[in-house]
C-alpha atoms as one frame of an Amber mdcrd trajectory, in Angstrom:
protein
  26.892  27.455  63.492  29.772  27.558  65.943  27.457  28.668  68.769  25.762
  25.257  68.626  28.924  23.411  69.643  30.251  22.814  73.153  34.060  22.652
  73.061  36.263  21.038  75.732  40.019  20.476  75.524  42.766  18.997  77.663
  46.175  20.284  76.603  49.804  19.934  77.685  52.174  22.895  77.824  55.612
  22.800  76.170  57.825  25.813  76.875  60.943  27.163  75.285  62.639  30.544
  75.530  60.995  31.721  72.313  57.457  30.408  72.715  54.848  28.480  74.665
  53.002  25.687  72.905  49.978  23.658  73.949  48.582  20.492  72.382  46.104
  17.716  73.103  42.662  16.327  72.321  39.669  18.611  71.822  36.076  17.306
  72.103  33.353  19.006  70.061  29.753  18.231  71.075  26.837  19.511  68.961
  24.177  20.864  71.306  22.062  22.821  68.794  18.309  22.666  68.412  18.472
  20.526  65.248  20.175  17.662  67.117  18.437  14.335  66.480  19.155  10.996
  68.167  21.340  12.675  70.790  24.249  15.076  70.397  26.899  14.522  67.720
  30.405  14.309  69.175  33.781  14.682  67.453  37.272  14.432  68.913  40.046
  16.298  67.118  43.667  17.147  67.868  44.482  20.767  68.608  47.746  22.638
  68.930  48.341  26.311  69.604  51.173  28.527  70.696  52.250  32.081  71.320
  55.516  33.936  70.963  55.350  36.521  73.753  57.979  38.897  72.392  56.136
  39.310  69.093  52.639  38.566  70.437  51.857  36.190  67.573  49.509  33.267
  68.094  48.751  30.290  65.888  46.295  27.403  66.317  45.831  24.213  64.318
  42.876  21.804  64.466  43.240  18.403  62.805  39.870  16.961  61.775  39.636
  13.695  59.797  43.205  14.049  58.539  42.782  17.674  57.438  44.524  20.570
  59.206  42.829  23.926  59.745  45.320  26.617  60.789  44.527  30.049  62.211
  47.011  32.784  63.013  46.857  36.241  64.555  49.184  39.071  65.500  48.690
  42.014  67.818  48.424  45.213  65.808  50.175  48.473  66.705  46.775  50.006
  67.435
């Protein structure tokens, strides 16, 4: 469950006229009740950005060589 993980990231900002992008390491620490022998910790790479004129955002997490990508757009509502 995601609520059992503490997430901390340190990211750098890269700006252009069309978008803002952030990237850097993200530390995931399992703090759930089923933790045995101390908390499990994972470090992954994260990258996310937004295009302010379109209000689109995208995030990518790279875990063990696999990329997980999420995207979202602001609706008219």
